[in-house]
Structure formats: C-alpha cells, structure tokens
N, C-alpha and C positions, 0 to 999 in steps of 0.2 A: 504493500500499500504506500501511497505517497501523500504528503501534506503540502499545502500551498502556503509559503511563508512570505512575509513582506519585508522589504528593506526600506526603511524611512530615515529621514534626516534626524539625527539625534540632537540633544540639547547642545547648542554652540554658544550659549551666552546671550547677552543682550544685543542680538543682531536681528533686525526685522526682516531683511531680505538678503539672500546670498546668491551670487551669480553661479551658474553652472558653466564651467569653462571647458570641461572635457568629459565625455562619457565613454568608458572603456569596455562596456558590455553591449551585447545585442541578444535578442531572443535565440535560444538554442545553445548559447555558451554555457559551459560547465565551470562553476566557480567554487573556490574553496573558502572555508571560514576565514574571515579577516582579509580576504583578497580585495584589493582596491577596485571599486566599480565605477567611481566617478571622482572628479576633482572639482572642489567648490572654492569660491574666492570671495572675500570681503574686500573692503577698501584697503585694508592693511595686511591681510594674510591670506594664504591659500592652504588648503587641507585636502588630504586624501580621505574619501569616504569608504570604509571597508564593508564587506558583506557580512551580515549577521548570521548567515546560514551557508551550508554547503549544499550544492545541488545544481539543477539546470534552470537557466533564466527562462521564465515563461513570458514575461512582458516587461518592457522598459517604458516608463512614463515621462521621462525627461529627455531634453536634448540640449546641446550647447546653446547658450544664450538665454535659457530660461532662468527665472528667479524663483527660488524656493525658500522655505523657512522651516523651523522645527516641526517635525511630524509629517512633512511632505512625503508622499509615496514616491519612491525612486524606482523600484522594480519588484516583481514577484518572483519567487524562487520555488521550483518544484523539488521538494526534499523527500528522499526515500525514508520511510519510518525505520527501516533496519539500520541505516547509517545516519539517522538524524542527530544532529548535535546543535540544537536550537538554544541560543543564549540570548540574554538581553542585548540590545543594540550596542555595538562597540563604538566607543568615542573615536572621533577622527584622530589620525596620527600625524605626527611630523608637521606641526604648524611652522611655516617659515615666512618671515617678513621679507618681502621681495618687491615692494612697489614704492620705492622712495620717490619723492617729488624732486624733479630735476628741472631747474629754471632754464639753464643754458649749459650745454656741454661743449667742450672744445672739440675741434675737428679731430677725428681718429688719426693716430700717427700712421705714416706710411711704412708698411713692413715690406722689406725686400726679401725675395727668395728666388733661388735658381732651380726651380723644381720642374717647370713645364716649359716647353718651347715657346708658348705664347704668354704674354704678361697678364692678360685679363683674368681676374677672379680665380687665382690658384688657391689652394688650401691655406697658404700662408699670407696671401693678400686679403686679409680679412677686414676689408674696408667697406663700410656701409654708411651712406649719408643719413639713414634713418636711425642709426644706432646712437642713442643718447646716454646709455648707462652701461657700465661693465658687468652688471648683474644680468644673468640670463632670465628670461621670463618663462619659467618652467615649473611644473608641479613637483612635489617631493618624490613622487613615484617615477616621473621621468628622469629626475636627477639621479635617482638610485639606479635606474636602468642604464643611464649613460655611464655612471661610475663602473658598473659591471663590465661594460664594454671598453672601458679605458678612454672614454671620450670626455673632453672638457666642454661642457655646454656653452661656455662663454665664447667658444670659437664658432658656434653656429650663428650666422648672421641674424636670421629671423626665422620664426616658425611659421607653419601653415595654419596654426590654430587661430582662434579669435584674438584680436589685438596683437597679432604676431606671436602668440604663445607657442613655445616649442613643444611638439608632440613626439611620441615614440617613433612615428614614421619619419620625422625629421632627423632623429638620431640615427635610425637605420640608413637613411639616404646619405647622411654625412659619412658613415662608415663605408658604404659602398663607393662613395666618391674617393675616399682615401685609398681603397683597394684598387679602384680603376686607374687612378692617376699615379699609383705607386709612390705616394708621397711619404718618403722616409727622410725626414730633414734633420739637420743639426740645429738644436735649439728651436724647435717649432714654436712659432708664436712670438718670437723676440727678434729684435733687429739683428741684421748680419754683423759679423765681427769686422771692425775696420781694419784696414791694412796699415800696420805701423812699422816703421824702420827703426830697429833697435841698435843698429850699428853705430850711431853717434855716441852711444852710451858705453859701449864696450863690445868685447868679442861675443859672438853667439854661435850656436850650432843648431841646425835644423834636423830633427829626428822624426822620421816617418812613423806614423802611428799604425799599429796593427788593426785589423778589422775588429777584433775583440775590444780594443780600447776605444775605437770610434763608436761602436755600439753602446759601450758602457757610458761614454760621454753623453750620447743622446738620451739614454734612459735616466741618468742622473739629472740632466737638465729638465726632463719631463717631471721627475719627482720633485725637484726644486720648485717648479712652477705650480704644482698642484697639491703638495703636502706641506704641512707646517714643519719648520725646522726646529732643532733642539740645540741650544748652546750649552756646552759642557765646560765646567771649570774644574781645575785641579790645583790643589794647594801644594806648595814646595817649601821646604825648610831652607831659608836663606840666612840662617844664623851666622854661619862661617863667612859667607859673602859679605854680610854687613860689617862683621868684625874686620875683615880685610879692607873694606872700603873706608872705615873709620881710621884704620892705621895709615892708609895712604893720605887721607885728608889731614891727619895730625902732622905728617911730615912736610906738608906744604906751608910755605910762608904766608903771612897775612897779605890779602889782596889777590892771591892766585885763585884761579877757578877751582871750585870744588868738584869732586867726582860724585855723581849721583848713581842711583840704582839703574837708571835707564841705559847707561853704557854697558853694563853687564847683560841686560836683556837683549840689546842689539847684538852683542858678541855671541850670545847663545843662539839667536836667530840665524846668524851667519853660519855658525857651526852646523845647525840643523839643515840649512839649505845646501851646505857642502856635502853632507851625508846623503841628502835626498834631493837631487838636483831638479826633480820634476816639480817641486814646490816653487822653484825660482825659474818659472817658464811661462810662456804665453802660447795660446793656441793660434795657429795660422788662420788667415782670413778664409781659406777654403775648408777649414776643419779637418784637414788631412794630416797635418804635421804639428809637432810640438817644438817650439823654439826655445832651446835651452840657453840660458844666459850665463856667461862665464864671469860676470861682474855682479856685485851686490848693491842694489840701490834701494834703501829702506827709507820710506818717507816717515818723518816724525813731526 
C-alpha cells in the first residue's frame, strides 16, 4: 500500500512572502528524505527546501517565480507504507546571505590567458559587463554540487536561472566547456606572470620544471584561491643569541651603531635559502621554468 504525503513550506520566521527561484523536482522523480526539492529566497537569504518524505513525486504545485509562505503546498509524494519514514517537516538548511547591495562596481580586471587560439571568451577571460559583484548568485545546493565537481562558481559569468541565478545545468555546461577546450591553465583565474629580467641584480640560473612540478604548481594555486590558508608559528630559544648580541654591543664604543636581532634573522634566512635554493627563485612567465637566483636580496 502507499500513502500520499505533502511537502509544505515550513516555518521560516517573520517573512510574509518568499520567492521560488528554482524547482529541482518534477512528477515521477524519486526523492529521498531531506533531499533538496526547491530553492527559496528572501530579500537577504536563500535556502534549500528539503523533502519531508521518501518516495515518488506525484504532483508539483510551484514553479520558479512564484511567491510562497509558511504552509504553502510544494508537492505531493507517493510513499510506500513498507518503507515509509514520515517525519515532521524538516527545517530549511544552509541559509547563506548572498545578495549584498552594490551601488557601483569597478570594471572587471582584464585577465590574460594563452589557452585558445582565439581571444574571445576563453575560460580565463572571465569578463562580463553585467557582473557587479564577486559573489556568485547560486543556491547552497548548487554551490555544494559545484564544490563536488571542483568548480569555482564565481568563474561562471551568469546563470540561466531567474535574475541570472546559477543552476546545476550551468555548472555542468561550465565543466563541459573546460573539457572541450582542454583548459588546463597555470594559475587559473589570476593575471599572467609578468616577465622580469633579474640579471641586473645578480647571477641567475634557469631550471626547467618537470611535469610533476608544473601540475603541482597548478593544483597549489587552485587550492590557494579556493581554500582558507593557515599561518603557523614556531617558537625558538634565542637565549644564547641574545647573550652574544649583548656582548658585541658592550664592546662597541659610544655612538656606534648597535646590533639588533634583525641582523641574525637575515643571516638565518640567507643560510636557509642557500640550503634550499628553490625558496630564492621566481617562476618564469610561461610557467615552465624556475629561475634560481645566485644572489640574496631581502627586503626589510
């Protein structure tokens, strides 16, 4: 036997009307408990509306652009009594504030990339005159879907949904475009590395990067752009160094310059770069080589 269960808009606080921006189900679809069936949006937040039952969608009563409120019927679900797991309506998940008011935005920076033979609209030429904010207009479920595919939704110029909202199909099309154009870029989404002549400062050596190192650099750049970084601090015992520094300063006559701890830090940095020359290097403009510097230029 089967039961017909209803999916309704739960209590969302003191909000009279809520816009329906995306409907993710249609009659005949099989849904799981707490699966997202629609995306709702108020003036300040968007939310995913989960299913309160597992079963087959019998009828859908809303469409994008509709306005709903607490208790509005969203859909009916045909639930088998043997596998029924009917619970109270689940509260919407993942409320994300994503509609800041922007009075005027600067023109998007021009990003250069040598990825396609033609300059127009490559994946890295992400310029759009209509883009006024760095935040993507997408629901939490779409953001999660994009993260699972390794896609940065801010790189999608505009969506096909209402008011330019990014939908799952837009994310899929973006991935297809990447695969089609074979866009594997160094530092995707950032300006290209300028060509710098280091020879006036001292001797250099150009070291060709292996394929593993090039791919590692691309992945590290992607992680740096998409994940929060952690700063690590380590304490060192400088008791002996301070005693030595004080001894040197005591031997100096009045009026002579004193030795500070900064001199020892610079000395330690130089010794570290001598042992690990890759830290005293720059990446070439084409991203294929590492320019090892035979000199030490530390800005203070």
